[in-house]
C-alpha positions, 0 to 999 in steps of 0.5 A: 054658909060661908063663901070661900071666894069672899072669905079669901078676898077679905083675907079672913082665910087667905093671907093678905097679899097672897096669890090666892087672894088676888086670884079670888078677887080677879075671878069675882071681878071677871064674873061681875064684868065679863066683857072686861079684858084680862088686863083691865081686870088685873089692873082693877084688882091691883088698885083695889088691893092697894087702896084697901091694904089687901084687906089687912084690917079685916083679918085683924079685926076677925082675929081680935074678936074671934080668936 
């Protein structure tokens, strides 16, 4: 069974850098850290996506091996 939220975060089913990817990651961080403010969650997500290039390499690898 796939997890659509994780799939989107890792840019497997959602485009890297998309609003859907950002929203899915924000939702996951909010679930993991329910006491975090919205501003902190958004800052955290921005940093994660920047540091990991919106997970573009994951999408590239999936296409390489599965298309």
